[in-house]
N, C-alpha and C positions, 0 to 999 in steps of 0.2 A: 627216247631209248636210242641205243646204238647197237651193232654188229658186227664183230670183227671174227675174223676170218684169219686164217695163214698156211703154208704148206703141211701141218700138223698143231693141235693143241693137244698140251698136254695136263688134263684136271691133274695129275698126282693121284687121288686117290681112284679112278680107275685108269683103263690104260690109254695110250695115244690115238689120237682120232685123227683120220686124213683128211684133210681140206675141210675140218671140222669148225662149228660158226659157235661161237658165242652172244647171247643178247643179252645186255642191262640194259636197267632203267636208270631214268635221272640222276640216283642214287649212288649209282655204284651196285647194286646189287644184280645179281646173274639171278636170268629168272627163265631163261631159256639156252641149252645145250643142246646144238644138232648133228647129225652125222649128215654126209652128203646125202646120201639115201634116200634120207626122212624129211619132205614140207620144205624143202631148199626152195622148190620153183616160183614159192610168192615171197623170199625172203630179198626183198631189192633194196639197193642201198646200203650193202655189207661190204664194211670196208675190209680187204684183204690186202694182207704183207706175204715176203716173201721171209722164209723160214720159221720159227716157232712161238708159239701164246703160253708161256706159261703165267705162274699166277704168283703172285709178290712175294720177293724175298724178306725173310725172317734173320737176321743177323742176332744171333745168341748172345752174343758176347762184344761188348765196347764199353770203351772210356772216351766219349767224346771232349770230354776238358781238358783230355790232352793234346788236340789236334794241332797247338802250336807248335809241337816237337816232330814235326814231320822233315822229315832230314836232317834232324839235330843228334841222333845216338847210333854210334857205333854199331854194325852187325856184327853176329856172331861172336858177342862177349860173355857166353853165359851169364844165368839168371842174376849174380853179381854183380857182374860190369854192367847189364843194362839197368839193375836196382839202382847202382852208384851214380849212374848217369840220370836216369829222372832227377835223381833227387838233386842233382847240381842243376838239370837244367828248367825245374820245374815253375817256378815262379820266372816269371817274367811281367812286363807290361802290359797290364790288364785288358787296351785296347786291342792289340796282339790275340791275347787269349780270345776275348770276345768277337774277332774278326774272322779268327782261324775256327769256329765252333759255327759258326752264319756259314761258313763255305763247306763245312764237314755234312752239314745235315742239308744242303742242296745237292751237293753230290749224290749222299745218300738216296734223295728223294731221284732225283733223274738218272741213278742206275737201278732203281726199280727193290726200294728196302720198303715196307708198308711195316714190317715191326722189329723193334731194338729192345734189347735187356744189355742196359745201359748201366755201367758205373762212376758210380759220385762221389767223389770226396768232400765235395764244396758245391754252392747253391750256381755256379757260373752257368751251367745249361738250362738251368731253369724255364730262363724267358723267351729262349730260341725254342723250348720244346713245345711253346704251347703254342705258338705261332705255328706249328705244323699237325699234319693229319694222319703223321706216323701215330700208330701204338706205341708206347714204351713202358717198359718194368723199370721202374727207376731202385736200385741195388746200394743202397745208401752204405757205401765200404768202411768195416770198424777194421781199426790196425791196431798197436803199438805192444810193445813188448815189455815194457817195463811196470811193472804190475804195482809201484807207486803211482803210475801213472794212470791207471783203469780208469778210474771213476770220472776221470777230467775229459780222457780221451771217449768214453759213453758219453760224459753230458754234451762233447761237442757233436756227437754223430746224431745224437736227439735233436740240436738242432738244426740241425738240419733235413732230418725228417721230418722236421714240424712243418718245413716252407714247403717241400713238395708235397707234403700229402695236403696240403692246404687245395694245388692245382692238379694233384694227382691220388686222390685221397685213396684207390681203390688197387692204386699198382707203383706203390711205393713203398719199401720195408729195409731193414738192417741186414745186411751180410754180412758176412765174413774175411778178408782177404784171403788167407791162406791156411794153410797147418801151418806156419810156421813164424809166423810174425804178430800172433793176440799171446799175452800175460791169460796163466791160467785165471787170475781173476777177473780179466778182458771177458774171458770165452765163458764165465759165468754169469757176471753182468748181462749179459747178451742172450743170456739161456732162456729168461724168462720170456723173453719177446719172441724168439725165434720158434718155443712154443706154444706160445698163440697166435701167430700170424698167420695167414693163410694164402700167401704168395710165396715162391718158390726162394731158396735158397742156395746163392751163386756164390762157389770158391774155387781160387786156383789151387785145384791138385798137379801132384807129380808132375810141375812141369818140368823140373829138372834133375840128374842125381843128384847134386848139392841140397836140394832139400829134405832126398833120404838120411844125407850122411849128417845135415844139420841138428835132426832130428833124433840120429840114433845117439851122437857123442858131441855136438854142438864145434863139428870141426868143420873142414872144406870149406870152398869160396865163400859162401855164406858166413858159417864162421867168421873167417878171418876179414869178411866185409864187417861185418857185428861189432869187432873187434877195433878195425880202425876209423867207424865211425862214432867207437865210446859208446854204443846202444849198448841197453843192459840185453844181458844174457843168461836164459834160466839153465844149468847145466845139471839139474838135476834129471828134468823130464826123461833120459833116455826112450824111447819113445817112436811111434812110425806116423807118417802122412793118415792110415788107413785109421788107427788108434787114434789120434785126435778127431777126425771127422768124428768116427761111430759115438768118442765119448762125450760130445762135444753138441752136436747138431741131434735133436730128436728123429725117432724113427719114426715119424709120422709125416715126416718130410719132405718135401718135392725140392728132389736135390739136383743142381745144374752142376758137374766136375768138371773143370774147364784145363782145356790141354791134354790133360790124361797121356803127354808123350811118352814117359818112364815106370807108366802103371801100368801090370799084367793083367790077361783075363783072368786070372783066380783070386786078383785083389780084388778087380772092379765089380764080378760076381759076387764077392762075401758085401761089399756097399750097395750091391743091387738088390741082396735079397735083406738087407737091412732096414733100407728106405723103403717108404710106399711107393717113390717115382723116382726112377734116377734117371740123368740124360747125359750124356758125355757130350762137351761142347768143342770140336778142334777148329784151333784158328793154325789153319796150315800155314800160313804167308808167314806169322809172326812168329811160329815155332821153328821155322830155316831161320829169318833172322836171328833170332836170340839165341837158340842153344844148334842149330842147324843138323836139326833129329827133326822126322815125323814119328805121330802112334803110330801104331799096326793096325791098322785104319781096316784093311783087308777082314785080320782075324780077329775084330772088336767086332764087323756086320756080319761075320759067318756067328759069333756065337750070340749075335741075336740083339746088344744092343741097341737103344736107342741114342741114336749119334745125329746133331745137329749142326753146326755150323759161326762160327764167329770171326770177325774181321780181326779184332784186337783194336789196338788203338793206331793212330800215324805215326807212333813212337817208335811201334813194329813191323808196321804195315806201310806198302806205297800210295793205298789207294781203299777205300770204304767198299768197294764194288763186289757184292755176293758172289759175281760172274768170273772173277778173278779168282775166286776161292777155290770155286767149281771146280777152272782148268786145271789149277794146283793140285786139285786130289784126282782128277783125271791122269794127269800126267805122271804122277806119282805111282800110281796104284792102276792100271790098265784094265786090269782084271774086274775093277766095280763098276757096274753100267752107269750111263748118265742118271736114268731114270733113279738110280736110287739115289746117287749124290744130290739130285733135283729133288728129293723128300727132303734129304737131310736140310738141306736149304730155304726149305717151306712149310710141308705139315711139320715134321720132328720138331722143327725151332720155336712153329707154334703152341705144339702140345706142349713144350717143356714150359713156356713162356704163359701156359692159361690162356691164347688168342684162338683154338683153334675150332672156337665156335663161328665166328664171322673168316676166320683166312688160314691161310696154306694150302687151300685148296680149290680148282675152278667147279664150284659145288652151288645149284640153285640155292639163294636164300641167302648165298655170302655174300661180303662184301671184300673179295681176296686183291684185286687190283692187278690188273695185265700189265704183264710184260712183254716186248718182242725183243725175241733172242734170232738174230741176223747171222749171217757170215757160217751156218749147221751145216756140218759135215754129214749129205744125209746118209753117205755108205758107210761109214763109222757109226752113225746114229748117234752123235755128239756135238759138241759143240768144239770149236779151235780158240788158239791164240790170237786169230782174228775177231773173233766172231765178235759183236758190238751187241750192248743189251740199252732199249728202247723203253721206257714206259708210257704204255699206252693208255693207261687208265687208272 
């Protein structure tokens, strides 16, 4: 049995507790939460820390298998330039890929992440994941714009899914890459799987203006890149991101709309009303890195959307620290409280990935993990760029 205390404990499910104490058993299960005025005189051997204690973080969107691309992709090139750079640099020495994944997972653990929604195109991350206690939702990603190669793409994805399902039978599923990167036949092939699966669906959505332009008339930066790369383009779609999503993803789905940088509130409300459950997943550092733009999170929050946070990959982020993402949001949106952003980084992500029964909040019976954030500004009641996060449990 261990007891942890700090200047404040943030359970997330209830208001912060000044000098609160969290008692956990040897399995990391929270057995008691004490307020200072109640039953604390007998609580010997309490570990007190300067700062605040928060639940373990939930990273709702990451590409761990791209970790070897840290510092190798140019910034602010737009989505077409980013995709081109990824394509050129993705394949490298397998040992370098393996080593980078290993270090990235260690970084996640050290900076207090307890769950990850990870995008997978290969099995490169599989052996590393089974060595960690992090909760993983493995999204086996589908893409391919050439209709003649649809069956081949689908067969390859099924092979990757089979490998992950052996180790993560309840937390591995097929998911589409984006609104613009699947041919109509490929959408149809994955439709039955999406209809039957119980796992969430994660799709890159409205990450760039180029996405809308490309789907409307096959032009713009994405159209130019496809042509340059000699990749097939279906020029007859005349559609939109919203229509692609509602036409191809079943209405009973739990959908994670990743990025939403250029999505309007009305557009997102229509999607929210269409699907059983909808979460906006913002990746602030990645959005700045690629498009130098952010979604209007203040307006999204005021509109009542469930918002979670992801780091995206190290191809478009300097670290996999969720505290870094929190600080970016607080810096760009000073009207949003730390409590609200903390909820995005914990409970909202846990709900989106289906892990909220065990993590996301500090509550009796849960095993959320505990993080200490030091260097907290108690006057403004938020962390600063100098704050550090340390995994306590």
